[in-house]
C-alpha positions, 0 to 999 in steps of 0.5 A: 496954338503957339506951341505944341502941347506935348512940349514945355516952355521956359526962359533960361538966363545965359550969357547975359540974355534970356533965351526962350526953350520948349522941350520934348521927351524925359529930362534925365535922357541925352540932351539934343540942342535945336538952335532956331534959324532963328525961331525954334520954329524952324524945327518941325513938331514932328522931328521933335516928337520923333526925337523924343520918342527915340529917348532924347530930350529935345530943346529947341530955341530961339536965338536972341532978337526972335521969339521969346528970347531977348529982344532988343532991336534986331535992326542993331544987333548988339552981339556977333556970331560968336555970341550966339555960339557961346549961347549954345554952349551956355544953354548945354550947361545951364541945362545941366547936361555935360554934352549935347547933340547940337543941330542948326538950320539955316542961319542957325547951322552956322551958328552950329559950326561956329559953336561946335568949333569954339566950344568943342567940349560941350557937343558930341555930335553935330547936324547942320540942315540947309546951311552953308560954310560961309556967313551971309554975303558973297560966297567963295567961288567954289560955292553955289550962291542964290539962284537968280531965277527965284530970287528975283521974283521972290524979293521983288513982292510987295513986303507985307505989313509985318503987324498984319498976321493975315498979310504975313501968313499969305506973304509966306505962304506965296513965297513958299513954292519958289522956295521949294516948300509946301504952302500950307506948312509955311503959312501955318508956320508964319502964324505960329511965328507972328503969334510968339512975337512979344512986340508990336514993332515991325522990324521985329516981326519981320526979323521973326519971320526972315531972320533979317538981323543976320544980314547986319550981324558981325560974323568975322572971322571966317570959320570954313577953313577950320571945319577940318578940325571937328572931330565929332559925328556930324550929319548934313542934311539939305533940300535938293530943290533948296534954291536959296543955299543950292544943294552944292553948298551942302556937298562942299560942307560934308566933304570938308568936315571929317567923316561927315554923313550927307543925306539929301532930300529931294522933295525938301526946299528950304525947310524940313518937310514933316514927310522927312521927320522920321527919315531924319530923326533916324539918322540923327539917333544913329550919331 
């Protein structure tokens, strides 16, 4: 199944592109907008359901070049990070909400930071999961980079045939433990992402699975120096076992966003586990 039975699927046009969305909860409840990293399935069903049960209208969406959103060529993205941030603000308006609680995970967390900075009137709260305060590429001296002991075996593995569903699922499951994640959950999510990829192109499947378009995306100018300008309630969530963006990134991020709350989950790697859904949802609902 490529979507949760409780969710309602649609595409919304904003900023000249179509963005694939799924909605949980009641349409007249306050909006929580979940930025994909890059696909909406970066956000587990369990968290969406818990937020919906907490009287929130939960909308998770695919970034450009992923999922059900407009896909052209992720190898040559014809947009930049500011465009993705504008998409988030545009969705709030298109969904008929005055403001939204914005949440981003991974590279989607970078989108969310810039969106909150560039479009402050669109957002009432911010949640940042498994992300960092600088763009992909070399990190600042005070931020921990990718753990080389993990990255070497992770990236030296043979890549799958991205058009072969079974190979992609095995690839995701085999790499999960290195990333501090559950292999079964990783494989199941990879299968759902593959099923939602409306293209036979290997590069598109790879981008959906690994967010490879971000390696080619213009993310300038820097935004870290502006984090002190944020005045909305903020929650930073990170996994103690995350080797890709080690937890020191979250500690710095939380220290530079005024009055941010930091939640470090000891059992979490690079993705939110279902076991943390209640705890994360409770803190999000409290913002």
